[in-house]
C-alpha positions in Angstrom: 0.6 -34.9 -41.3 2.6 -35.7 -44.4 4.6 -32.9 -46.0 2.9 -31.3 -49.0 4.9 -30.2 -52.1 4.0 -27.8 -54.9 4.9 -30.4 -57.5 2.2 -32.8 -56.2 -0.6 -30.3 -56.2 -3.4 -30.3 -58.8 -2.9 -28.6 -62.2 -3.4 -24.8 -61.9 -2.1 -24.6 -58.3 -0.5 -21.3 -57.5 2.3 -21.6 -55.0 2.3 -17.9 -54.1 -0.1 -15.6 -52.2 -1.9 -13.3 -54.5 -5.1 -11.9 -52.8 -4.5 -10.1 -49.6 -7.3 -8.7 -47.3 -6.3 -6.3 -44.5 -8.2 -4.8 -41.7 -6.7 -1.5 -40.6 -5.0 -0.7 -43.9 -4.6 2.9 -43.0 -3.9 2.4 -39.3 -0.7 2.8 -37.3 1.1 -0.3 -38.5 -1.4 -1.2 -41.2 -0.4 1.7 -43.4 3.2 0.4 -43.4 2.2 -3.1 -44.2 0.0 -2.0 -47.0 2.8 0.3 -48.4 5.3 -2.6 -48.4 2.8 -5.0 -50.0 2.1 -2.4 -52.8 5.8 -2.0 -53.4 6.0 -5.7 -54.3 3.6 -5.3 -57.2 2.5 -8.9 -56.9 -0.5 -8.6 -54.6 -4.1 -7.6 -55.1 -4.9 -5.9 -51.9 -8.4 -5.4 -50.4 -9.0 -3.1 -47.4 -11.9 -4.2 -45.2 -13.3 -1.1 -43.7 -16.4 -0.1 -41.7 -18.7 2.2 -43.7 -18.3 4.9 -41.1 -14.5 4.8 -41.1 -12.7 8.1 -42.0 -9.4 6.4 -42.8 -8.5 6.2 -46.4 -6.2 3.4 -47.7 -3.4 4.2 -50.1 -4.0 4.4 -53.9 -4.0 0.9 -55.5 -6.0 -0.7 -52.8 -9.6 -1.9 -53.3 -11.9 -1.1 -50.4 -14.8 -3.3 -49.3 -17.3 -2.1 -46.7 -18.0 -4.4 -43.8 -20.4 -4.4 -40.8 -19.3 -6.4 -37.8 -22.9 -6.9 -36.9 -23.7 -8.4 -40.3 -21.6 -11.6 -40.8 -22.5 -11.8 -44.5 -20.6 -8.6 -45.2 -17.4 -10.1 -43.6 -17.8 -13.4 -45.5 -18.5 -11.8 -48.8 -15.5 -9.5 -48.5 -13.2 -12.4 -47.6 -14.3 -14.8 -50.4 -11.4 -15.5 -52.7 -8.7 -14.1 -50.4 -5.5 -16.0 -49.8 -4.7 -14.3 -46.5 -6.4 -12.0 -44.0 -4.2 -9.5 -42.1 -5.7 -8.1 -38.9 -4.3 -4.9 -37.4 -6.5 -3.3 -34.7 -6.0 -0.8 -32.0 -6.1 -2.1 -28.4 -9.3 0.0 -28.0 -11.2 -2.0 -30.7 -14.1 -4.1 -29.4 -12.8 -7.4 -28.1 -15.1 -9.6 -30.2 -14.1 -8.1 -33.6 -11.2 -10.3 -34.2 -13.2 -13.4 -33.4 -15.9 -12.4 -35.9 -13.2 -12.0 -38.5 -11.7 -15.4 -37.7 -15.1 -17.0 -38.1 -15.8 -15.2 -41.3 -12.4 -16.2 -42.7 -13.1 -19.8 -41.9 -16.5 -19.7 -43.6 -15.0 -18.0 -46.7 -12.2 -20.5 -46.8 -9.3 -18.1 -46.3 -6.2 -20.4 -45.9 -4.0 -17.9 -43.9 -4.5 -15.4 -41.1 -2.0 -13.0 -39.7 -3.9 -12.1 -36.5 -3.5 -9.0 -34.4 -0.2 -10.4 -33.1 2.3 -7.5 -33.5 4.3 -7.4 -30.3 6.1 -9.7 -27.8 6.7 -13.4 -27.9 3.3 -15.0 -27.7 4.9 -18.3 -26.8 6.0 -16.9 -23.4 3.0 -18.0 -21.3 4.3 -16.4 -18.1 4.5 -12.9 -19.7 1.2 -13.5 -21.5 -0.5 -14.0 -18.1 1.3 -11.1 -16.5 0.2 -8.6 -19.1 -3.5 -9.8 -19.3 -3.9 -9.6 -23.1 -1.6 -12.5 -23.9 -4.1 -15.2 -22.7 -6.8 -13.9 -25.0 -4.5 -13.8 -28.0 -3.5 -17.4 -27.4 -7.2 -18.4 -27.3 -7.8 -16.7 -30.6 -4.9 -18.5 -32.2 -6.2 -21.8 -30.9 -9.6 -20.9 -32.2 -8.3 -20.5 -35.7 -6.8 -24.0 -35.4 -10.0 -25.4 -33.9 -12.1 -24.2 -36.8 -9.7 -26.1 -39.1 -10.0 -23.9 -42.2 -7.1 -21.4 -41.8 -3.6 -21.4 -40.5 -2.2 -18.5 -38.5 1.2 -16.7 -38.5 2.1 -14.4 -35.6 4.5 -11.5 -36.0 6.8 -11.1 -33.0 8.3 -7.7 -33.6 8.3 -6.4 -30.0 7.4 -2.7 -29.5 7.6 -0.3 -32.3 10.7 1.7 -31.8 9.7 5.2 -33.0 6.3 5.0 -31.4 7.7 3.7 -28.1 10.6 6.1 -27.8 8.3 9.0 -28.6 5.8 7.9 -26.0 5.7 9.6 -22.6 8.1 7.4 -20.7 7.2 4.1 -22.3 10.8 3.3 -22.9 11.7 5.4 -19.8 12.7 8.4 -21.9 10.4 11.4 -22.1 11.8 13.5 -25.0 9.5 16.5 -24.4 10.2 16.8 -20.7 13.9 15.8 -21.1 13.5 13.2 -18.4 15.1 9.7 -18.2 14.1 7.0 -15.8 16.3 3.9 -15.9 14.5 0.6 -15.3 16.9 -0.8 -12.7 20.3 0.2 -14.2 19.0 0.8 -17.7 21.2 -1.9 -19.2 18.7 -4.7 -19.9 18.6 -5.2 -23.7 15.4 -5.7 -25.6 14.4 -6.2 -29.3 12.5 -3.4 -30.9 11.2 -2.9 -34.5 10.3 0.2 -36.6 7.0 0.4 -38.3 8.6 0.1 -41.8 10.5 -3.0 -40.8 7.3 -4.6 -39.5 5.7 -3.8 -42.8 8.6 -5.3 -44.7 8.5 -8.4 -42.6 4.9 -9.1 -43.5 5.5 -8.3 -47.2 8.5 -10.6 -47.4 6.8 -13.3 -45.5 3.8 -13.3 -47.9 6.2 -13.3 -50.9 7.6 -16.7 -50.0 6.5 -19.8 -51.9 3.7 -21.4 -50.0 5.1 -25.0 -50.3 8.5 -26.5 -51.0 8.7 -27.4 -54.7 9.5 -31.0 -53.9 11.3 -33.2 -51.3 14.6 -31.6 -52.4 13.4 -28.0 -51.8 15.6 -26.0 -49.5 14.1 -22.6 -49.8 12.2 -21.0 -46.8 8.4 -21.3 -47.5 5.3 -19.9 -45.9 4.3 -23.3 -44.7 7.4 -23.2 -42.5 5.6 -20.6 -40.4 2.3 -22.4 -40.3 0.8 -21.9 -36.8 4.1 -20.4 -35.6 5.6 -17.0 -35.0 8.1 -15.2 -37.2 10.6 -13.3 -35.0 11.9 -10.0 -36.5 13.6 -7.0 -35.1 15.2 -3.7 -36.1 17.5 -3.1 -33.2 18.7 -4.8 -30.0 19.0 -2.0 -27.5 19.2 -1.1 -23.8 17.7 2.1 -22.5 21.2 3.5 -22.3 21.7 2.8 -26.0 18.5 4.6 -26.9 19.4 7.6 -24.7 22.8 7.9 -26.4 21.0 8.0 -29.8 18.6 10.6 -28.5 21.4 12.8 -27.3 23.2 12.5 -30.7 20.0 13.4 -32.6 19.0 16.3 -30.3 22.5 17.6 -29.7 22.1 17.5 -26.0 24.2 16.2 -23.1 23.5 14.5 -19.8 23.4 17.8 -17.9 20.4 18.9 -19.9 18.3 15.9 -18.8 16.8 14.9 -15.4 18.0 11.3 -14.9 16.6 8.9 -12.2 16.0 5.2 -11.8 13.3 2.9 -10.5 13.0 -0.8 -9.7 11.4 -2.2 -12.9 9.5 -4.8 -10.9 8.1 -2.1 -8.6 7.2 0.0 -11.6 5.4 -3.0 -13.1 3.4 -3.7 -10.0 2.5 0.0 -9.3 1.4 0.5 -12.9 -0.5 -2.8 -12.9 -2.5 -1.6 -9.9 -3.1 1.9 -11.4 -4.2 0.5 -14.7 -7.2 -1.2 -13.0 -8.7 2.3 -12.7 -8.7 2.6 -16.5 -5.6 4.6 -16.7 -4.3 3.9 -20.2 -0.8 5.3 -19.7 -0.4 3.2 -16.6 -1.4 0.2 -18.6 1.2 1.1 -21.2 3.9 1.4 -18.5 2.9 -1.9 -17.0 3.2 -3.6 -20.4 6.5 -2.1 -21.3 8.2 -2.5 -17.9 7.4 -6.3 -17.9 9.6 -6.7 -21.0 12.5 -5.1 -19.3 12.6 -7.7 -16.5 16.0 -9.5 -16.3 14.5 -12.7 -17.5 15.1 -11.6 -21.1 11.3 -11.6 -21.9 11.9 -8.7 -24.3 15.2 -10.0 -25.7 13.8 -12.9 -27.8 16.8 -12.7 -30.1 18.8 -14.7 -27.6 15.9 -17.1 -26.7 14.3 -17.8 -30.1 16.6 -16.3 -32.7 15.6 -14.0 -35.5 14.1 -14.6 -39.0 15.5 -11.3 -40.4 18.0 -13.1 -42.6 15.5 -15.7 -43.9 13.1 -12.8 -44.9 15.9 -10.7 -46.3 15.2 -7.7 -44.0 17.7 -4.8 -44.2 19.7 -3.3 -41.5 18.4 0.1 -40.4 20.0 3.3 -39.2 19.4 3.8 -35.5 19.8 7.6 -35.4 17.5 8.0 -38.5 14.8 6.1 -36.6 15.4 8.1 -33.5 14.9 11.3 -35.5 11.5 10.1 -36.4 10.7 9.4 -32.8 11.8 12.8 -31.7 9.7 14.4 -34.4 6.7 12.3 -33.3 7.2 13.3 -29.7 7.4 17.0 -30.5 4.3 16.9 -32.7 2.0 16.3 -29.7 1.0 12.9 -31.0 0.7 11.3 -27.6 -1.1 14.1 -25.9 -4.1 13.2 -28.1 -3.9 9.6 -26.9 -2.9 9.8 -23.2 -3.0 13.5 -22.3 0.0 15.1 -20.7 0.8 14.8 -17.0 
């Protein structure tokens, strides 16, 4: 395929994204993406929402009701949009993203950011190990097969404040004051905060779509066509995280119960337990796989980062840890997983 340039496009061509549709605009990560898009002041944002949804998008966002069982509502809501951002909980019906992809193709939406906020989707071995990766790859391939849209995946790893606050997802249970090292606790992984993920999407969509001409050197959206953008807030081991938790909580090792476990055994045990429908076990299976010594969760060294290209800021680790501690102490995860 020959390279396209903005200077060779028809008169009236707009080389920037303007109209953004988002599913899950008030959700876990969706609210941060929406907030960062609004801060730019250059986007017209439309939230696609089921008529029975109780979530309210931020002020400044247009809401359009959709019915996943009525394709016309999806297509009508997506007409005229430059990009569709999909953020969904893992509990969402599995066919919903496919319905959105098909509707986007019919409506002629040129760009889709699918529900790809996590680990490196190009790692086929990990994708197979954690079950969900294979399905995500098929959906990306389906977008290409339909031939109307291009996709961009956001590799941001696990969300830091969410994961650290979770009951042992990063091996640190803040409420119980328990730490479980995965092996020796020194394997490093990339991890991103919710705000950094939101900024990454906003900065990505603020790029020019095409190079101006053959001499154009600036990073463009087309550079990421059918590819992943790799972003991160921190590169940390469990021990790094624990040191931050101790600083924030003013505690010492003696106040914590510290143990260790084989990360591969934890993965296998959690994988088996998750087959019974245990959601927390599934979470531990997912997280432990990225702490294997194959650097599956440390994509900074295998793929590099796009932080600098996207102009993402450096963040304060302890400030983000404070948010995690507050989230853990609020009982947030008891509503999701229950408490053992």
